[in-house]
PDB file with SEQRES, HELIX, SHEET and CRYST1 records, atoms N, CA, C and O in Angstrom:
SEQRES   1 A   80  MET ASN GLY LEU ILE LYS GLY LYS GLU VAL HIS PHE ASP          
SEQRES   2 A   80  ASP GLU TYR LEU HIS VAL LYS LEU GLU ASP GLY ARG ILE          
SEQRES   3 A   80  ILE SER THR PRO LEU ASP TRP TYR GLU PRO LEU LYS LYS          
SEQRES   4 A   80  ALA SER ILE ASP GLU LEU LYS ASN TYR LYS PHE ILE CYS          
SEQRES   5 A   80  ARG ASN THR GLY ILE GLU TRP GLU SER ILE ASP TYR HIS          
SEQRES   6 A   80  LEU ASN ILE GLU SER MET LEU ALA PHE SER LEU GLN LYS          
SEQRES   7 A   80  VAL ALA                                                      
HELIX    1 AA1 LEU A   31  TRP A   33  5                                   3    
HELIX    2 AA2 GLU A   35  LYS A   39  1                                   5    
HELIX    3 AA3 ILE A   42  LYS A   46  1                                   5    
HELIX    4 AA4 GLU A   60  ILE A   62  5                                   3    
HELIX    5 AA5 ILE A   68  VAL A   79  1                                  12    
SHEET    1 AA1 3 GLY A   7  PHE A  12  0                                        
SHEET    2 AA1 3 TYR A  16  LEU A  21 -1                                        
SHEET    3 AA1 3 ILE A  26  PRO A  30 -1                                        
SHEET    1 AA2 3 LYS A  49  ILE A  51  0                                        
SHEET    2 AA2 3 GLY A  56  TRP A  59 -1                                        
SHEET    3 AA2 3 TYR A  64  ASN A  67 -1                                        
CRYST1    1.000    1.000    1.000  90.00  90.00  90.00 P 1           1          
ATOM      1  N   MET A   1     -11.192  11.470  -6.418  1.00  0.00           N  
ATOM      2  CA  MET A   1     -10.246  10.649  -7.084  1.00  0.00           C  
ATOM      3  C   MET A   1     -10.853   9.999  -8.294  1.00  0.00           C  
ATOM      4  O   MET A   1     -12.045   9.697  -8.367  1.00  0.00           O  
ATOM      5  N   ASN A   2      -9.976   9.803  -9.227  1.00  0.00           N  
ATOM      6  CA  ASN A   2     -10.376   9.308 -10.569  1.00  0.00           C  
ATOM      7  C   ASN A   2     -10.236   7.955 -10.805  1.00  0.00           C  
ATOM      8  O   ASN A   2     -10.735   7.481 -11.826  1.00  0.00           O  
ATOM      9  N   GLY A   3      -9.546   7.154  -9.907  1.00  0.00           N  
ATOM     10  CA  GLY A   3      -9.329   5.783 -10.281  1.00  0.00           C  
ATOM     11  C   GLY A   3      -8.019   5.417 -11.032  1.00  0.00           C  
ATOM     12  O   GLY A   3      -7.704   4.260 -11.308  1.00  0.00           O  
ATOM     13  N   LEU A   4      -7.300   6.506 -11.331  1.00  0.00           N  
ATOM     14  CA  LEU A   4      -6.200   6.249 -12.285  1.00  0.00           C  
ATOM     15  C   LEU A   4      -4.797   6.171 -11.402  1.00  0.00           C  
ATOM     16  O   LEU A   4      -3.699   6.223 -11.957  1.00  0.00           O  
ATOM     17  N   ILE A   5      -4.933   6.060 -10.163  1.00  0.00           N  
ATOM     18  CA  ILE A   5      -3.796   5.971  -9.240  1.00  0.00           C  
ATOM     19  C   ILE A   5      -3.262   4.586  -9.185  1.00  0.00           C  
ATOM     20  O   ILE A   5      -3.808   3.670  -8.570  1.00  0.00           O  
ATOM     21  N   LYS A   6      -2.038   4.479  -9.941  1.00  0.00           N  
ATOM     22  CA  LYS A   6      -1.473   3.178 -10.161  1.00  0.00           C  
ATOM     23  C   LYS A   6      -0.094   3.015  -9.401  1.00  0.00           C  
ATOM     24  O   LYS A   6       0.728   3.930  -9.444  1.00  0.00           O  
ATOM     25  N   GLY A   7       0.117   2.021  -8.808  1.00  0.00           N  
ATOM     26  CA  GLY A   7       1.263   1.606  -8.094  1.00  0.00           C  
ATOM     27  C   GLY A   7       2.495   1.050  -9.096  1.00  0.00           C  
ATOM     28  O   GLY A   7       2.288   0.477 -10.166  1.00  0.00           O  
ATOM     29  N   LYS A   8       3.631   1.298  -8.607  1.00  0.00           N  
ATOM     30  CA  LYS A   8       4.789   0.786  -9.409  1.00  0.00           C  
ATOM     31  C   LYS A   8       5.650  -0.007  -8.551  1.00  0.00           C  
ATOM     32  O   LYS A   8       6.160  -1.007  -9.056  1.00  0.00           O  
ATOM     33  N   GLU A   9       5.907   0.283  -7.288  1.00  0.00           N  
ATOM     34  CA  GLU A   9       6.847  -0.313  -6.356  1.00  0.00           C  
ATOM     35  C   GLU A   9       6.314  -0.206  -4.834  1.00  0.00           C  
ATOM     36  O   GLU A   9       5.780   0.847  -4.484  1.00  0.00           O  
ATOM     37  N   VAL A  10       6.434  -1.157  -4.026  1.00  0.00           N  
ATOM     38  CA  VAL A  10       6.150  -1.160  -2.611  1.00  0.00           C  
ATOM     39  C   VAL A  10       7.427  -1.445  -1.893  1.00  0.00           C  
ATOM     40  O   VAL A  10       8.209  -2.350  -2.184  1.00  0.00           O  
ATOM     41  N   HIS A  11       7.572  -0.498  -0.835  1.00  0.00           N  
ATOM     42  CA  HIS A  11       8.783  -0.686   0.263  1.00  0.00           C  
ATOM     43  C   HIS A  11       8.172  -0.502   1.601  1.00  0.00           C  
ATOM     44  O   HIS A  11       7.076   0.024   1.789  1.00  0.00           O  
ATOM     45  N   PHE A  12       8.980  -0.985   2.542  1.00  0.00           N  
ATOM     46  CA  PHE A  12       8.603  -1.002   3.912  1.00  0.00           C  
ATOM     47  C   PHE A  12       9.929  -0.493   4.672  1.00  0.00           C  
ATOM     48  O   PHE A  12      11.062  -0.669   4.224  1.00  0.00           O  
ATOM     49  N   ASP A  13       9.639   0.152   5.863  1.00  0.00           N  
ATOM     50  CA  ASP A  13      10.612   0.273   6.751  1.00  0.00           C  
ATOM     51  C   ASP A  13      10.031  -0.110   8.149  1.00  0.00           C  
ATOM     52  O   ASP A  13       8.983  -0.752   8.223  1.00  0.00           O  
ATOM     53  N   ASP A  14      10.693   0.275   9.212  1.00  0.00           N  
ATOM     54  CA  ASP A  14      10.167  -0.260  10.469  1.00  0.00           C  
ATOM     55  C   ASP A  14       8.768   0.427  10.835  1.00  0.00           C  
ATOM     56  O   ASP A  14       8.031  -0.085  11.678  1.00  0.00           O  
ATOM     57  N   GLU A  15       8.465   1.501  10.225  1.00  0.00           N  
ATOM     58  CA  GLU A  15       7.173   2.255  10.583  1.00  0.00           C  
ATOM     59  C   GLU A  15       6.303   2.475   9.467  1.00  0.00           C  
ATOM     60  O   GLU A  15       5.104   2.636   9.693  1.00  0.00           O  
ATOM     61  N   TYR A  16       6.741   2.505   8.292  1.00  0.00           N  
ATOM     62  CA  TYR A  16       5.834   2.969   7.128  1.00  0.00           C  
ATOM     63  C   TYR A  16       5.803   1.988   5.906  1.00  0.00           C  
ATOM     64  O   TYR A  16       6.765   1.279   5.611  1.00  0.00           O  
ATOM     65  N   LEU A  17       4.650   2.005   5.240  1.00  0.00           N  
ATOM     66  CA  LEU A  17       4.423   1.418   3.940  1.00  0.00           C  
ATOM     67  C   LEU A  17       4.606   2.506   3.024  1.00  0.00           C  
ATOM     68  O   LEU A  17       3.999   3.569   3.152  1.00  0.00           O  
ATOM     69  N   HIS A  18       5.434   2.272   2.094  1.00  0.00           N  
ATOM     70  CA  HIS A  18       5.774   3.323   0.990  1.00  0.00           C  
ATOM     71  C   HIS A  18       5.293   2.666  -0.412  1.00  0.00           C  
ATOM     72  O   HIS A  18       5.708   1.570  -0.790  1.00  0.00           O  
ATOM     73  N   VAL A  19       4.432   3.406  -1.094  1.00  0.00           N  
ATOM     74  CA  VAL A  19       4.162   2.942  -2.445  1.00  0.00           C  
ATOM     75  C   VAL A  19       4.431   4.043  -3.457  1.00  0.00           C  
ATOM     76  O   VAL A  19       3.891   5.148  -3.422  1.00  0.00           O  
ATOM     77  N   LYS A  20       5.317   3.640  -4.362  1.00  0.00           N  
ATOM     78  CA  LYS A  20       5.743   4.488  -5.395  1.00  0.00           C  
ATOM     79  C   LYS A  20       4.651   4.341  -6.502  1.00  0.00           C  
ATOM     80  O   LYS A  20       4.270   3.233  -6.880  1.00  0.00           O  
ATOM     81  N   LEU A  21       4.186   5.466  -6.980  1.00  0.00           N  
ATOM     82  CA  LEU A  21       3.119   5.522  -8.093  1.00  0.00           C  
ATOM     83  C   LEU A  21       3.892   5.669  -9.440  1.00  0.00           C  
ATOM     84  O   LEU A  21       5.048   6.067  -9.587  1.00  0.00           O  
ATOM     85  N   GLU A  22       3.051   5.283 -10.339  1.00  0.00           N  
ATOM     86  CA  GLU A  22       3.582   5.281 -11.808  1.00  0.00           C  
ATOM     87  C   GLU A  22       3.937   6.683 -12.225  1.00  0.00           C  
ATOM     88  O   GLU A  22       4.756   6.856 -13.127  1.00  0.00           O  
ATOM     89  N   ASP A  23       3.336   7.732 -11.587  1.00  0.00           N  
ATOM     90  CA  ASP A  23       3.648   9.093 -12.003  1.00  0.00           C  
ATOM     91  C   ASP A  23       4.790   9.597 -11.200  1.00  0.00           C  
ATOM     92  O   ASP A  23       5.116  10.770 -11.381  1.00  0.00           O  
ATOM     93  N   GLY A  24       5.505   8.814 -10.262  1.00  0.00           N  
ATOM     94  CA  GLY A  24       6.554   9.195  -9.542  1.00  0.00           C  
ATOM     95  C   GLY A  24       6.441   9.667  -8.065  1.00  0.00           C  
ATOM     96  O   GLY A  24       7.387   9.752  -7.282  1.00  0.00           O  
ATOM     97  N   ARG A  25       5.078   9.977  -7.792  1.00  0.00           N  
ATOM     98  CA  ARG A  25       4.728  10.203  -6.442  1.00  0.00           C  
ATOM     99  C   ARG A  25       5.032   9.052  -5.466  1.00  0.00           C  
ATOM    100  O   ARG A  25       5.119   7.922  -5.946  1.00  0.00           O  
ATOM    101  N   ILE A  26       5.188   9.215  -4.254  1.00  0.00           N  
ATOM    102  CA  ILE A  26       5.250   8.244  -3.322  1.00  0.00           C  
ATOM    103  C   ILE A  26       4.217   8.559  -2.194  1.00  0.00           C  
ATOM    104  O   ILE A  26       4.107   9.690  -1.720  1.00  0.00           O  
ATOM    105  N   ILE A  27       3.449   7.471  -1.784  1.00  0.00           N  
ATOM    106  CA  ILE A  27       2.556   7.546  -0.662  1.00  0.00           C  
ATOM    107  C   ILE A  27       3.211   6.830   0.467  1.00  0.00           C  
ATOM    108  O   ILE A  27       3.694   5.716   0.268  1.00  0.00           O  
ATOM    109  N   SER A  28       3.259   7.396   1.644  1.00  0.00           N  
ATOM    110  CA  SER A  28       3.852   6.776   2.929  1.00  0.00           C  
ATOM    111  C   SER A  28       2.856   6.847   3.896  1.00  0.00           C  
ATOM    112  O   SER A  28       2.400   7.954   4.182  1.00  0.00           O  
ATOM    113  N   THR A  29       2.388   5.704   4.523  1.00  0.00           N  
ATOM    114  CA  THR A  29       1.445   5.659   5.573  1.00  0.00           C  
ATOM    115  C   THR A  29       1.995   4.736   6.645  1.00  0.00           C  
ATOM    116  O   THR A  29       2.706   3.763   6.393  1.00  0.00           O  
ATOM    117  N   PRO A  30       1.617   5.108   7.849  1.00  0.00           N  
ATOM    118  CA  PRO A  30       2.063   4.062   9.019  1.00  0.00           C  
ATOM    119  C   PRO A  30       1.593   2.738   8.876  1.00  0.00           C  
ATOM    120  O   PRO A  30       0.441   2.530   8.497  1.00  0.00           O  
ATOM    121  N   LEU A  31       2.423   1.771   9.160  1.00  0.00           N  
ATOM    122  CA  LEU A  31       2.015   0.359   9.100  1.00  0.00           C  
ATOM    123  C   LEU A  31       1.044   0.144  10.192  1.00  0.00           C  
ATOM    124  O   LEU A  31       0.266  -0.806  10.103  1.00  0.00           O  
ATOM    125  N   ASP A  32       1.012   0.932  11.216  1.00  0.00           N  
ATOM    126  CA  ASP A  32       0.081   0.800  12.379  1.00  0.00           C  
ATOM    127  C   ASP A  32      -1.425   0.794  11.770  1.00  0.00           C  
ATOM    128  O   ASP A  32      -2.374   0.271  12.354  1.00  0.00           O  
ATOM    129  N   TRP A  33      -1.508   1.435  10.542  1.00  0.00           N  
ATOM    130  CA  TRP A  33      -2.890   1.596   9.998  1.00  0.00           C  
ATOM    131  C   TRP A  33      -3.504   0.317   9.395  1.00  0.00           C  
ATOM    132  O   TRP A  33      -4.702   0.189   9.142  1.00  0.00           O  
ATOM    133  N   TYR A  34      -2.557  -0.611   9.195  1.00  0.00           N  
ATOM    134  CA  TYR A  34      -2.834  -1.891   8.478  1.00  0.00           C  
ATOM    135  C   TYR A  34      -2.403  -3.077   9.432  1.00  0.00           C  
ATOM    136  O   TYR A  34      -1.243  -3.476   9.341  1.00  0.00           O  
ATOM    137  N   GLU A  35      -3.240  -3.649  10.319  1.00  0.00           N  
ATOM    138  CA  GLU A  35      -2.814  -4.562  11.303  1.00  0.00           C  
ATOM    139  C   GLU A  35      -2.332  -5.827  10.736  1.00  0.00           C  
ATOM    140  O   GLU A  35      -1.324  -6.356  11.206  1.00  0.00           O  
ATOM    141  N   PRO A  36      -2.994  -6.361   9.737  1.00  0.00           N  
ATOM    142  CA  PRO A  36      -2.421  -7.563   9.054  1.00  0.00           C  
ATOM    143  C   PRO A  36      -0.911  -7.339   8.544  1.00  0.00           C  
ATOM    144  O   PRO A  36      -0.082  -8.242   8.658  1.00  0.00           O  
ATOM    145  N   LEU A  37      -0.620  -6.197   8.022  1.00  0.00           N  
ATOM    146  CA  LEU A  37       0.712  -6.025   7.549  1.00  0.00           C  
ATOM    147  C   LEU A  37       1.632  -5.782   8.662  1.00  0.00           C  
ATOM    148  O   LEU A  37       2.764  -6.264   8.634  1.00  0.00           O  
ATOM    149  N   LYS A  38       1.218  -5.060   9.648  1.00  0.00           N  
ATOM    150  CA  LYS A  38       2.059  -4.881  10.869  1.00  0.00           C  
ATOM    151  C   LYS A  38       2.501  -6.306  11.577  1.00  0.00           C  
ATOM    152  O   LYS A  38       3.558  -6.501  12.177  1.00  0.00           O  
ATOM    153  N   LYS A  39       1.518  -7.181  11.379  1.00  0.00           N  
ATOM    154  CA  LYS A  39       1.897  -8.519  12.127  1.00  0.00           C  
ATOM    155  C   LYS A  39       2.654  -9.565  11.128  1.00  0.00           C  
ATOM    156  O   LYS A  39       3.161 -10.614  11.526  1.00  0.00           O  
ATOM    157  N   ALA A  40       2.655  -9.161   9.888  1.00  0.00           N  
ATOM    158  CA  ALA A  40       3.247  -9.947   8.876  1.00  0.00           C  
ATOM    159  C   ALA A  40       4.847  -9.954   8.958  1.00  0.00           C  
ATOM    160  O   ALA A  40       5.447  -8.941   9.317  1.00  0.00           O  
ATOM    161  N   SER A  41       5.486 -11.084   8.626  1.00  0.00           N  
ATOM    162  CA  SER A  41       6.946 -11.153   8.527  1.00  0.00           C  
ATOM    163  C   SER A  41       7.489 -10.332   7.416  1.00  0.00           C  
ATOM    164  O   SER A  41       6.743  -9.982   6.502  1.00  0.00           O  
ATOM    165  N   ILE A  42       8.734 -10.007   7.439  1.00  0.00           N  
ATOM    166  CA  ILE A  42       9.325  -9.246   6.275  1.00  0.00           C  
ATOM    167  C   ILE A  42       9.184 -10.041   5.046  1.00  0.00           C  
ATOM    168  O   ILE A  42       8.810  -9.454   4.031  1.00  0.00           O  
ATOM    169  N   ASP A  43       9.464 -11.452   5.000  1.00  0.00           N  
ATOM    170  CA  ASP A  43       9.311 -12.217   3.781  1.00  0.00           C  
ATOM    171  C   ASP A  43       7.748 -12.141   3.230  1.00  0.00           C  
ATOM    172  O   ASP A  43       7.498 -12.032   2.030  1.00  0.00           O  
ATOM    173  N   GLU A  44       6.843 -12.203   4.143  1.00  0.00           N  
ATOM    174  CA  GLU A  44       5.401 -11.881   3.713  1.00  0.00           C  
ATOM    175  C   GLU A  44       5.053 -10.581   3.203  1.00  0.00           C  
ATOM    176  O   GLU A  44       4.220 -10.480   2.301  1.00  0.00           O  
ATOM    177  N   LEU A  45       5.669  -9.497   3.746  1.00  0.00           N  
ATOM    178  CA  LEU A  45       5.628  -8.150   3.229  1.00  0.00           C  
ATOM    179  C   LEU A  45       6.135  -8.041   1.868  1.00  0.00           C  
ATOM    180  O   LEU A  45       5.526  -7.422   0.996  1.00  0.00           O  
ATOM    181  N   LYS A  46       7.252  -8.642   1.678  1.00  0.00           N  
ATOM    182  CA  LYS A  46       7.968  -8.509   0.373  1.00  0.00           C  
ATOM    183  C   LYS A  46       7.242  -9.347  -0.726  1.00  0.00           C  
ATOM    184  O   LYS A  46       7.550  -9.174  -1.905  1.00  0.00           O  
ATOM    185  N   ASN A  47       6.299 -10.239  -0.372  1.00  0.00           N  
ATOM    186  CA  ASN A  47       5.610 -11.156  -1.289  1.00  0.00           C  
ATOM    187  C   ASN A  47       4.214 -10.450  -1.724  1.00  0.00           C  
ATOM    188  O   ASN A  47       3.114 -10.940  -1.469  1.00  0.00           O  
ATOM    189  N   TYR A  48       4.399  -9.322  -2.366  1.00  0.00           N  
ATOM    190  CA  TYR A  48       3.149  -8.649  -2.947  1.00  0.00           C  
ATOM    191  C   TYR A  48       3.062  -8.784  -4.296  1.00  0.00           C  
ATOM    192  O   TYR A  48       4.009  -9.206  -4.960  1.00  0.00           O  
ATOM    193  N   LYS A  49       1.846  -8.414  -4.845  1.00  0.00           N  
ATOM    194  CA  LYS A  49       1.809  -8.230  -6.346  1.00  0.00           C  
ATOM    195  C   LYS A  49       0.722  -7.179  -6.469  1.00  0.00           C  
ATOM    196  O   LYS A  49      -0.154  -7.015  -5.619  1.00  0.00           O  
ATOM    197  N   PHE A  50       0.850  -6.434  -7.660  1.00  0.00           N  
ATOM    198  CA  PHE A  50      -0.200  -5.543  -7.919  1.00  0.00           C  
ATOM    199  C   PHE A  50      -1.281  -6.161  -8.716  1.00  0.00           C  
ATOM    200  O   PHE A  50      -1.039  -7.013  -9.571  1.00  0.00           O  
ATOM    201  N   ILE A  51      -2.593  -5.697  -8.417  1.00  0.00           N  
ATOM    202  CA  ILE A  51      -3.791  -6.311  -8.908  1.00  0.00           C  
ATOM    203  C   ILE A  51      -4.625  -5.131  -9.530  1.00  0.00           C  
ATOM    204  O   ILE A  51      -4.329  -3.951  -9.341  1.00  0.00           O  
ATOM    205  N   CYS A  52      -5.588  -5.510 -10.214  1.00  0.00           N  
ATOM    206  CA  CYS A  52      -6.533  -4.632 -10.721  1.00  0.00           C  
ATOM    207  C   CYS A  52      -5.918  -3.442 -11.483  1.00  0.00           C  
ATOM    208  O   CYS A  52      -6.152  -2.274 -11.174  1.00  0.00           O  
ATOM    209  N   ARG A  53      -5.119  -3.813 -12.494  1.00  0.00           N  
ATOM    210  CA  ARG A  53      -4.366  -2.808 -13.387  1.00  0.00           C  
ATOM    211  C   ARG A  53      -3.527  -1.960 -12.629  1.00  0.00           C  
ATOM    212  O   ARG A  53      -3.380  -0.774 -12.924  1.00  0.00           O  
ATOM    213  N   ASN A  54      -2.882  -2.584 -11.517  1.00  0.00           N  
ATOM    214  CA  ASN A  54      -1.962  -1.741 -10.621  1.00  0.00           C  
ATOM    215  C   ASN A  54      -2.611  -0.734  -9.798  1.00  0.00           C  
ATOM    216  O   ASN A  54      -1.920   0.186  -9.361  1.00  0.00           O  
ATOM    217  N   THR A  55      -3.871  -0.794  -9.528  1.00  0.00           N  
ATOM    218  CA  THR A  55      -4.613   0.089  -8.574  1.00  0.00           C  
ATOM    219  C   THR A  55      -4.722  -0.514  -7.255  1.00  0.00           C  
ATOM    220  O   THR A  55      -5.213   0.161  -6.350  1.00  0.00           O  
ATOM    221  N   GLY A  56      -4.315  -1.728  -7.029  1.00  0.00           N  
ATOM    222  CA  GLY A  56      -4.394  -2.402  -5.715  1.00  0.00           C  
ATOM    223  C   GLY A  56      -3.189  -3.297  -5.506  1.00  0.00           C  
ATOM    224  O   GLY A  56      -2.445  -3.636  -6.425  1.00  0.00           O  
ATOM    225  N   ILE A  57      -3.036  -3.674  -4.186  1.00  0.00           N  
ATOM    226  CA  ILE A  57      -1.780  -4.421  -3.838  1.00  0.00           C  
ATOM    227  C   ILE A  57      -2.420  -5.670  -3.117  1.00  0.00           C  
ATOM    228  O   ILE A  57      -3.368  -5.524  -2.345  1.00  0.00           O  
ATOM    229  N   GLU A  58      -1.906  -6.825  -3.377  1.00  0.00           N  
ATOM    230  CA  GLU A  58      -2.415  -8.064  -2.775  1.00  0.00           C  
ATOM    231  C   GLU A  58      -1.163  -8.759  -2.096  1.00  0.00           C  
ATOM    232  O   GLU A  58      -0.090  -8.889  -2.684  1.00  0.00           O  
ATOM    233  N   TRP A  59      -1.396  -9.184  -0.828  1.00  0.00           N  
ATOM    234  CA  TRP A  59      -0.433 -10.053  -0.116  1.00  0.00           C  
ATOM    235  C   TRP A  59      -1.044 -11.347   0.035  1.00  0.00           C  
ATOM    236  O   TRP A  59      -1.637 -11.612   1.081  1.00  0.00           O  
ATOM    237  N   GLU A  60      -0.954 -12.221  -0.951  1.00  0.00           N  
ATOM    238  CA  GLU A  60      -1.805 -13.455  -0.982  1.00  0.00           C  
ATOM    239  C   GLU A  60      -1.532 -14.320   0.257  1.00  0.00           C  
ATOM    240  O   GLU A  60      -2.483 -14.896   0.786  1.00  0.00           O  
ATOM    241  N   SER A  61      -0.319 -14.444   0.741  1.00  0.00           N  
ATOM    242  CA  SER A  61       0.077 -15.331   1.827  1.00  0.00           C  
ATOM    243  C   SER A  61      -0.598 -14.897   3.201  1.00  0.00           C  
ATOM    244  O   SER A  61      -0.649 -15.668   4.160  1.00  0.00           O  
ATOM    245  N   ILE A  62      -1.122 -13.583   3.225  1.00  0.00           N  
ATOM    246  CA  ILE A  62      -1.680 -13.321   4.507  1.00  0.00           C  
ATOM    247  C   ILE A  62      -3.168 -12.828   4.171  1.00  0.00           C  
ATOM    248  O   ILE A  62      -3.890 -12.314   5.024  1.00  0.00           O  
ATOM    249  N   ASP A  63      -3.515 -13.019   2.965  1.00  0.00           N  
ATOM    250  CA  ASP A  63      -4.954 -12.662   2.459  1.00  0.00           C  
ATOM    251  C   ASP A  63      -5.366 -11.323   2.766  1.00  0.00           C  
ATOM    252  O   ASP A  63      -6.349 -11.040   3.450  1.00  0.00           O  
ATOM    253  N   TYR A  64      -4.524 -10.460   2.200  1.00  0.00           N  
ATOM    254  CA  TYR A  64      -4.784  -9.004   2.431  1.00  0.00           C  
ATOM    255  C   TYR A  64      -4.645  -8.220   1.197  1.00  0.00           C  
ATOM    256  O   TYR A  64      -3.695  -8.397   0.434  1.00  0.00           O  
ATOM    257  N   HIS A  65      -5.628  -7.304   0.970  1.00  0.00           N  
ATOM    258  CA  HIS A  65      -5.618  -6.478  -0.220  1.00  0.00           C  
ATOM    259  C   HIS A  65      -5.720  -5.001   0.251  1.00  0.00           C  
ATOM    260  O   HIS A  65      -6.310  -4.655   1.275  1.00  0.00           O  
ATOM    261  N   LEU A  66      -5.096  -4.194  -0.587  1.00  0.00           N  
ATOM    262  CA  LEU A  66      -5.104  -2.723  -0.334  1.00  0.00           C  
ATOM    263  C   LEU A  66      -5.401  -1.943  -1.662  1.00  0.00           C  
ATOM    264  O   LEU A  66      -4.730  -2.114  -2.680  1.00  0.00           O  
ATOM    265  N   ASN A  67      -6.414  -1.108  -1.577  1.00  0.00           N  
ATOM    266  CA  ASN A  67      -6.694  -0.275  -2.877  1.00  0.00           C  
ATOM    267  C   ASN A  67      -5.806   0.998  -2.664  1.00  0.00           C  
ATOM    268  O   ASN A  67      -5.752   1.596  -1.590  1.00  0.00           O  
ATOM    269  N   ILE A  68      -5.198   1.311  -3.655  1.00  0.00           N  
ATOM    270  CA  ILE A  68      -4.124   2.427  -3.500  1.00  0.00           C  
ATOM    271  C   ILE A  68      -4.844   3.684  -3.432  1.00  0.00           C  
ATOM    272  O   ILE A  68      -4.428   4.532  -2.643  1.00  0.00           O  
ATOM    273  N   GLU A  69      -5.900   3.935  -4.170  1.00  0.00           N  
ATOM    274  CA  GLU A  69      -6.758   5.181  -4.101  1.00  0.00           C  
ATOM    275  C   GLU A  69      -7.266   5.311  -2.669  1.00  0.00           C  
ATOM    276  O   GLU A  69      -7.174   6.404  -2.109  1.00  0.00           O  
ATOM    277  N   SER A  70      -7.780   4.290  -2.061  1.00  0.00           N  
ATOM    278  CA  SER A  70      -8.219   4.322  -0.798  1.00  0.00           C  
ATOM    279  C   SER A  70      -7.204   4.688   0.267  1.00  0.00           C  
ATOM    280  O   SER A  70      -7.483   5.414   1.221  1.00  0.00           O  
ATOM    281  N   MET A  71      -6.038   4.161   0.062  1.00  0.00           N  
ATOM    282  CA  MET A  71      -4.819   4.475   0.902  1.00  0.00           C  
ATOM    283  C   MET A  71      -4.602   5.966   0.846  1.00  0.00           C  
ATOM    284  O   MET A  71      -4.423   6.605   1.883  1.00  0.00           O  
ATOM    285  N   LEU A  72      -4.612   6.484  -0.236  1.00  0.00           N  
ATOM    286  CA  LEU A  72      -4.335   7.919  -0.395  1.00  0.00           C  
ATOM    287  C   LEU A  72      -5.382   8.762   0.104  1.00  0.00           C  
ATOM    288  O   LEU A  72      -5.067   9.831   0.627  1.00  0.00           O  
ATOM    289  N   ALA A  73      -6.594   8.421   0.012  1.00  0.00           N  
ATOM    290  CA  ALA A  73      -7.829   9.123   0.474  1.00  0.00           C  
ATOM    291  C   ALA A  73      -7.815   8.996   2.114  1.00  0.00           C  
ATOM    292  O   ALA A  73      -8.211   9.942   2.794  1.00  0.00           O  
ATOM    293  N   PHE A  74      -7.410   7.962   2.626  1.00  0.00           N  
ATOM    294  CA  PHE A  74      -7.335   7.735   4.073  1.00  0.00           C  
ATOM    295  C   PHE A  74      -6.201   8.563   4.645  1.00  0.00           C  
ATOM    296  O   PHE A  74      -6.335   9.148   5.720  1.00  0.00           O  
ATOM    297  N   SER A  75      -5.200   8.611   4.007  1.00  0.00           N  
ATOM    298  CA  SER A  75      -4.046   9.475   4.432  1.00  0.00           C  
ATOM    299  C   SER A  75      -4.270  10.965   4.474  1.00  0.00           C  
ATOM    300  O   SER A  75      -3.687  11.693   5.276  1.00  0.00           O  
ATOM    301  N   LEU A  76      -5.234  11.436   3.481  1.00  0.00           N  
ATOM    302  CA  LEU A  76      -5.645  12.772   3.422  1.00  0.00           C  
ATOM    303  C   LEU A  76      -6.624  13.089   4.596  1.00  0.00           C  
ATOM    304  O   LEU A  76      -6.597  14.192   5.140  1.00  0.00           O  
ATOM    305  N   GLN A  77      -7.433  12.169   4.954  1.00  0.00           N  
ATOM    306  CA  GLN A  77      -8.546  12.408   5.965  1.00  0.00           C  
ATOM    307  C   GLN A  77      -7.589  12.489   7.327  1.00  0.00           C  
ATOM    308  O   GLN A  77      -7.848  13.344   8.175  1.00  0.00           O  
ATOM    309  N   LYS A  78      -6.593  11.669   7.488  1.00  0.00           N  
ATOM    310  CA  LYS A  78      -5.960  11.664   8.744  1.00  0.00           C  
ATOM    311  C   LYS A  78      -5.227  12.975   8.913  1.00  0.00           C  
ATOM    312  O   LYS A  78      -5.117  13.420  10.055  1.00  0.00           O  
ATOM    313  N   VAL A  79      -4.703  13.656   7.868  1.00  0.00           N  
ATOM    314  CA  VAL A  79      -4.076  14.949   7.951  1.00  0.00           C  
ATOM    315  C   VAL A  79      -4.997  16.180   8.199  1.00  0.00           C  
ATOM    316  O   VAL A  79      -4.618  17.181   8.807  1.00  0.00           O  
ATOM    317  N   ALA A  80      -6.225  16.017   7.680  1.00  0.00           N  
ATOM    318  CA  ALA A  80      -7.155  17.152   7.794  1.00  0.00           C  
ATOM    319  C   ALA A  80      -7.707  17.181   9.146  1.00  0.00           C  
ATOM    320  O   ALA A  80      -8.514  18.054   9.465  1.00  0.00           O  
TER     321      ALA A  80                                                      
END                                                                             
């Protein structure tokens, strides 16, 4: 990975975290992989912001941070 994976939007449904990237791709991973997010309320989940030049996501109210490149790498490991 080259560190240039940048997020544009974050969405949730009952099972998945979806991150739309600046290049148009969408990464979808199970919420079960992120215990703090799984336990969070809808209002807390919607209260995110991009950090580190849009390469990470922060949910300040639940003190949780997610690196988008790591999210993608982890999802590829799970598939392999």
